[in-house]
C-alpha positions as CSV (number, residue, x, y, z in Angstrom):
1,M,8.3,-2.3,13.3
2,K,7.3,-4.4,10.1
3,F,7.6,-2.8,6.9
4,A,5.6,-3.1,3.4
5,N,8.9,-2.5,1.6
6,A,8.2,-4.9,-1.7
7,W,6.2,-2.2,-3.8
8,K,7.0,-1.4,-7.4
9,D,3.7,1.0,-8.4
10,Y,3.7,2.4,-4.9
11,E,5.8,4.6,-2.4
12,I,5.4,7.5,-0.2
13,I,7.9,10.2,-1.7
14,D,8.0,12.7,1.2
15,A,5.9,13.6,4.4
16,S,5.2,17.0,6.3
17,N,3.2,19.3,8.6
18,G,0.1,16.9,8.4
19,E,0.5,15.8,4.3
20,K,2.0,12.9,2.6
21,L,3.2,12.8,-1.2
22,E,2.7,9.3,-2.8
23,R,3.0,7.9,-6.1
24,W,0.6,5.5,-7.4
25,K,2.2,4.3,-10.4
26,N,2.3,7.8,-11.9
27,V,0.1,9.7,-10.5
28,Y,1.0,11.8,-7.3
29,L,-1.5,12.6,-4.7
30,L,-0.7,14.6,-1.7
31,R,-3.5,13.6,1.0
32,P,-3.4,14.3,5.1
33,D,-2.1,11.7,7.2
34,P,-3.1,12.4,11.0
35,Q,0.4,10.7,11.9
36,V,2.8,13.1,10.2
37,V,2.9,15.6,12.9
38,W,6.6,16.9,12.0
39,D,7.9,20.0,10.0
40,N,10.0,18.8,6.9
41,G,9.5,21.9,4.7
42,N,6.6,22.8,2.2
43,L,5.6,19.5,-0.3
44,R,3.2,21.7,-2.3
45,E,6.4,24.1,-2.8
46,K,9.2,21.2,-2.8
47,Y,7.6,19.3,-5.7
48,S,5.9,20.9,-9.0
49,Y,4.7,17.4,-10.3
50,I,1.9,16.8,-7.9
51,N,-1.6,15.4,-9.9
52,A,-3.6,16.5,-7.0
53,I,-4.4,17.5,-3.8
54,Y,-7.1,16.7,-1.1
55,F,-8.0,19.5,1.1
56,R,-10.3,19.2,4.4
57,S,-13.2,20.9,5.3
58,N,-13.8,22.5,8.7
59,K,-17.0,21.6,8.3
60,G,-15.7,17.9,8.4
61,G,-15.1,15.7,5.1
62,G,-13.3,17.7,2.3
63,H,-12.7,17.5,-1.5
64,W,-10.1,16.5,-4.3
65,E,-8.1,19.4,-6.3
66,N,-6.7,18.2,-9.6
67,L,-3.5,19.9,-10.5
68,K,-2.9,18.0,-13.3
69,K,-4.3,15.5,-15.5
70,T,-5.2,12.9,-13.2
71,P,-7.4,9.6,-14.7
72,E,-11.0,8.8,-13.0
73,R,-9.6,5.5,-12.4
74,W,-6.5,3.5,-12.7
75,T,-4.6,-0.1,-11.6
76,I,-1.8,-0.5,-9.7
77,N,0.0,-3.9,-9.4
78,Y,1.5,-6.1,-6.2
79,N,3.3,-8.8,-7.9
80,N,0.1,-10.6,-9.6
81,L,-2.3,-8.9,-7.6
82,V,-4.2,-6.2,-9.4
83,F,-5.8,-2.9,-7.6
84,N,-8.4,-0.5,-8.8
85,I,-7.7,2.9,-7.6
86,K,-9.7,6.2,-7.6
87,Q,-10.0,9.3,-5.7
88,M,-12.8,9.2,-3.0
89,G,-14.3,11.1,-0.9
90,F,-12.7,11.8,2.7
91,K,-8.8,11.4,1.0
92,H,-9.4,7.6,0.1
93,T,-8.2,5.9,-2.5
94,G,-9.3,2.3,-2.0
95,L,-6.6,0.9,-1.1
96,F,-4.0,0.5,2.3
97,P,-0.6,-0.1,0.7
98,E,0.9,-1.0,3.8
99,Q,-1.5,-4.0,4.2
100,A,1.0,-5.5,1.6
101,Y,3.0,-6.8,4.7
102,N,0.0,-9.0,5.9
103,W,-0.8,-10.1,2.1
104,D,2.3,-11.9,2.3
105,F,1.5,-13.9,5.2
106,M,-1.3,-14.6,4.0
107,I,-0.2,-15.9,0.7
108,N,3.0,-18.3,1.9
109,K,0.7,-19.2,5.4
110,I,-2.2,-20.6,2.9
111,K,-0.1,-21.8,0.1
112,T,2.5,-23.9,2.4
113,S,-0.8,-25.1,4.5
114,K,-0.9,-29.0,5.3
115,K,-4.2,-28.9,4.4
116,D,-5.7,-31.5,2.2
117,T,-9.0,-29.2,1.5
118,K,-9.2,-25.9,0.0
119,V,-8.4,-22.9,3.1
120,K,-11.8,-21.6,4.0
121,V,-11.1,-18.0,4.9
122,L,-14.0,-15.2,6.3
123,N,-12.8,-12.0,5.7
124,L,-14.7,-9.6,8.3
125,F,-14.9,-5.4,7.4
126,A,-13.6,-6.5,3.9
127,Y,-13.5,-2.8,2.3
128,T,-12.6,-3.4,-1.6
129,G,-10.9,-6.7,-0.9
130,G,-7.3,-5.9,-0.7
131,A,-7.1,-9.5,1.8
132,T,-9.8,-11.2,-0.4
133,V,-7.4,-11.0,-3.4
134,A,-4.4,-12.0,-1.9
135,C,-6.0,-15.4,0.1
136,L,-8.0,-16.1,-3.4
137,S,-4.4,-15.9,-5.1
138,A,-2.9,-18.4,-2.7
139,G,-5.7,-21.1,-3.6
140,A,-8.4,-20.3,-1.0
141,S,-11.7,-19.8,-1.0
142,V,-13.2,-16.4,0.5
143,V,-16.5,-15.6,2.2
144,H,-16.3,-11.1,1.7
145,V,-18.8,-9.5,4.3
146,D,-18.9,-5.6,4.5
147,S,-21.7,-3.3,5.2
148,S,-21.2,-1.2,2.1
149,R,-22.8,-2.3,-0.9
150,G,-20.2,-0.1,-2.8
151,M,-17.0,-1.9,-1.3
152,I,-18.8,-4.7,-2.2
153,D,-18.7,-3.7,-5.8
154,W,-15.1,-2.3,-5.9
155,A,-13.7,-5.8,-4.3
156,K,-15.7,-7.7,-7.1
157,E,-13.6,-5.3,-9.6
158,N,-10.4,-6.1,-7.9
159,V,-10.6,-10.0,-7.8
160,K,-11.9,-9.6,-11.5
161,T,-8.6,-7.6,-12.5
162,S,-6.6,-9.7,-10.9
163,N,-7.9,-13.1,-13.1
164,L,-9.4,-14.3,-10.1
165,E,-13.2,-13.8,-10.7
166,K,-13.8,-17.9,-11.1
167,S,-12.4,-18.4,-7.6
168,D,-14.2,-19.7,-4.9
169,V,-15.6,-16.3,-3.3
170,R,-19.1,-14.8,-2.0
171,Y,-20.1,-11.5,-1.3
172,L,-22.1,-10.5,1.3
173,V,-23.4,-7.0,2.3
174,D,-24.1,-7.5,5.7
175,D,-23.6,-6.4,9.3
176,V,-20.7,-8.4,10.6
177,V,-21.6,-9.2,14.2
178,K,-25.1,-10.1,12.7
179,F,-23.7,-12.2,10.2
180,V,-21.1,-14.1,12.6
181,K,-24.2,-14.8,14.9
182,R,-26.1,-16.2,11.9
183,E,-22.7,-18.0,10.7
184,I,-22.7,-19.7,14.7
185,R,-26.0,-21.0,14.5
186,R,-25.6,-22.4,10.8
187,G,-22.5,-24.4,12.3
188,N,-20.6,-23.1,9.4
189,K,-16.1,-23.4,10.3
190,Y,-13.4,-21.4,8.7
191,D,-9.8,-22.2,8.9
192,V,-8.6,-18.4,8.5
193,I,-10.4,-14.9,10.0
194,I,-9.5,-12.1,9.0
195,M,-10.5,-8.6,10.3
196,D,-9.9,-5.2,9.6
197,P,-12.7,-3.2,11.9
198,P,-12.9,0.8,12.1
199,S,-12.9,2.5,15.0
200,Y,-16.9,3.5,14.3
201,G,-19.4,2.2,11.5
202,R,-22.7,1.3,10.7
203,G,-24.0,-1.9,9.5
204,A,-26.1,-2.5,6.5
205,N,-29.4,-1.6,8.8
206,G,-27.6,1.4,10.4
207,E,-26.5,-0.9,13.4
208,V,-23.6,0.8,15.4
209,W,-20.0,-0.7,15.3
210,D,-17.6,0.9,18.4
211,I,-14.3,-1.1,18.2
212,E,-13.7,-0.4,21.9
213,K,-17.2,-1.1,23.1
214,D,-17.5,-4.2,20.3
215,L,-14.2,-5.8,19.8
216,F,-13.9,-8.1,22.5
217,N,-17.0,-9.4,21.6
218,L,-16.7,-9.8,17.6
219,I,-13.4,-11.6,18.7
220,N,-14.9,-13.8,21.0
221,L,-17.8,-14.8,18.9
222,C,-15.5,-15.3,15.6
223,T,-14.0,-18.3,18.4
224,E,-17.0,-20.6,17.3
225,L,-16.4,-20.4,14.0
226,L,-12.8,-21.6,13.8
227,S,-12.3,-24.9,12.3
228,D,-11.1,-27.8,14.3
229,S,-7.2,-26.8,13.0
230,P,-7.3,-23.2,11.9
231,L,-4.3,-21.6,10.7
232,F,-4.7,-18.0,11.5
233,F,-6.7,-15.1,13.1
234,L,-5.8,-11.8,11.9
235,V,-7.1,-8.5,13.1
236,N,-5.7,-4.9,11.6
237,S,-6.6,-1.6,13.2
238,Y,-6.0,1.8,12.3
239,T,-7.5,2.9,15.6
240,S,-5.6,5.9,17.3
241,G,-4.2,4.9,20.7
242,L,-5.3,0.9,20.4
243,S,-2.0,-0.6,21.5
244,K,-1.0,-3.7,20.0
245,E,-0.8,-4.9,23.1
246,V,-4.5,-4.5,23.8
247,V,-5.2,-7.4,20.8
248,A,-3.1,-9.7,22.1
249,N,-4.8,-9.4,25.6
250,I,-8.2,-9.9,23.9
251,F,-6.5,-12.8,22.0
252,K,-5.2,-14.5,25.7
253,L,-8.9,-14.2,27.0
254,T,-10.6,-15.5,23.9
255,V,-9.1,-17.7,21.4
256,L,-6.6,-19.0,23.4
257,K,-8.3,-20.3,25.6
258,K,-9.6,-22.9,23.1
259,Y,-6.8,-23.2,20.8
260,S,-3.2,-23.6,20.7
261,G,-1.1,-21.0,18.7
262,D,1.7,-17.9,18.8
263,I,0.3,-14.3,19.1
264,E,2.1,-11.7,16.9
265,T,1.8,-8.0,17.4
266,D,3.4,-4.9,15.8
267,E,3.1,-1.5,13.8
268,I,3.3,-1.9,10.5
269,G,4.9,1.1,8.5
270,L,5.7,2.4,5.2
271,P,9.3,3.6,4.5
272,I,9.7,7.6,3.3
273,K,11.8,7.7,-0.3
274,N,13.1,11.0,0.3
275,N,14.7,10.7,3.8
276,D,15.1,8.1,6.2
277,L,11.7,8.3,8.2
278,V,8.9,6.0,8.6
279,L,5.2,6.7,8.3
280,P,3.5,4.6,10.7
281,C,0.2,2.7,9.5
282,G,-1.5,1.1,12.3
283,V,-1.2,-2.1,14.4
284,Y,-2.0,-5.5,13.7
285,G,-2.8,-8.6,16.0
286,R,-2.1,-12.8,14.5
287,I,-2.4,-15.9,15.9
288,D,-0.7,-18.4,14.1
289,F,-2.4,-21.9,15.2
290,Y,-0.2,-25.0,15.6
291,E,-0.7,-27.7,12.7
């Protein structure tokens, strides 16, 4: 397992009985997490400084309850990257901190590239732009694609607060599969492809995404978008039950039939401060192409 353990503005304080207590700079949030199946005491009783708790509803979704004064929005830093945080529906905050492990890799890979032209990045299912901000900070150009206008707007805010608004970035509200097919027809190529597909989702016009049915086809299509000398291809997944070996198998049957590179797959985790436990946060699969 790989760890995102270089944070200063974020940490998991404790986790127990389906919940995790996190510090987002100076705001403490208690949120559900399905990976926390162990009992380490009642966190609501153990910690009196919790700002807000997310309560699930039996009918689906849920709501936040603020116990102490909590800002409507605030920012946290990861090195020189700055992200806007707020309480969203369905327990989210707009950022997945474990992805810092992948950001570090992206930044280093782009900065040390031997290319004599700007690295071109395609970020699919790009959400609020964590990977986009990381790649822009390393000097790449990015095409950022997501089906949600709200997430695109949030990504723009993250780029701006990171002082990268003058960078080479395009934002597109679009269905990912349809966009990729159009890019193939246009003949556009990318040195880096990043995707963070959900288990299920809907495109900009109601198109249905199902990771079990659609992931293989999407990765296969993306092979046609890679440049003659690509840097890396990264797939991240939070889908419960999707093994890291599944991503490796798809890579072998698609991308590596045309390109040469090394596959790395693993889990990503976050250390828990008040004990020696680790919270698993999904899997990633990556191809590092031979330059």
